[in-house]
N, C-alpha and C positions, 0 to 999 in steps of 0.2 A: 431234771437237772443232771442226775447221775448219768443218764444216757447221752447227755450233751456235753460231757466233760466238765460239768459245773459252770457252764457259760450261762449266766443269768440273763444276758441280753438276748441270746438266741431263744432261750426258754420263753421269755416275755413275748418275743415276736411270734413264736409258735402258738402260744395261747391266744394272742390277739387274732391271728389268722384263723384259728379254729372257731372262735366266737363269731367272727365276721362271716365265715363260710356257713356256719349253722344258721345264722340270721338271714343270709341271702339265698339259701338253698330254695330252689323252685322244683319241687317234686312234679313229675309229669302225669301221675295217675289222677284220673277223675277231674281233669281241669274243666271240661265242659259242664260237669255237674256242679262243681263247687266254685268255679271262677276264682281260684285262690292265688291270683298273681300279685296280691298286695304283700308288701314287706311288713315286718312287725313294727308296731308302734312302740313297743317296749321290749327290752331284753334285760332279764334279771340275772346277774352274775354274783355269786357268793364266793368269798375266799375264807376258808376256815382251816384251822389246824386240827380240828376234830372231824371225824367221819360220821357226822350226825345227819340222818335223813330228816328233812323238814318239809312240811307241806303248808302252803299258804292258802289252801282252798277255803278255809274258814273266813278269810277276809271278805268273802262274798256271800256269807249267810244272809246278809241284808244286801240285796242286789244294788249295784251301782246305778244311779239314775242321772240323767242329764238335767240341766237346769239353765237358768239365765246365763250363768257365768261359765259353765263347764259342759263339754260334750260327755256322752256316756264313757268314751275311751279315757278322757282326762279324769273323770270322776273315779273310774276304776283304777287308774294309775295312782291317784292320791290315796284311795282306800287301801290298795295293796301296800304302798309305802308306809302308811300309818300302822297297819297291822303287823308288817314285818318288824318295824321298830319296837312295837309293844312286845311282840313275841321274843325278840332278841333281848330286850330289857328284862322280861320276866324270867326267862330260862337261861340267859347268858350263854348261848351255845358257842360263843367265841367267833361267830362269823361276822363278816363285814359285808352286808348286802349292798349292792350297788345297782340302782335302777338307771338304766340308760335309755332315755327317751329319744326315739329316732324322729327325725323330721320336725323337730320343734326348735 
């Protein structure tokens, strides 16, 4: 905001553009090997007044599994959201996690 003369609207637009660009980036390396042309099903964005590094890797100590109602991706998204909520409640890091599900 300081570099933008305090203009909150321009800062908001810049952040949204950065998140969109990061989500839609299509790296060109190893495309034939990995066929990685799919866009993300989920983007996790956190807003925090504290600079606290947080990992959500432990959300998957028990692997996400598909079932009658959910695909593996949907189960993983629910598992991550539940874990992030518990972690935020337990440690109160002051962040506001936002799970953005794409294509749903």
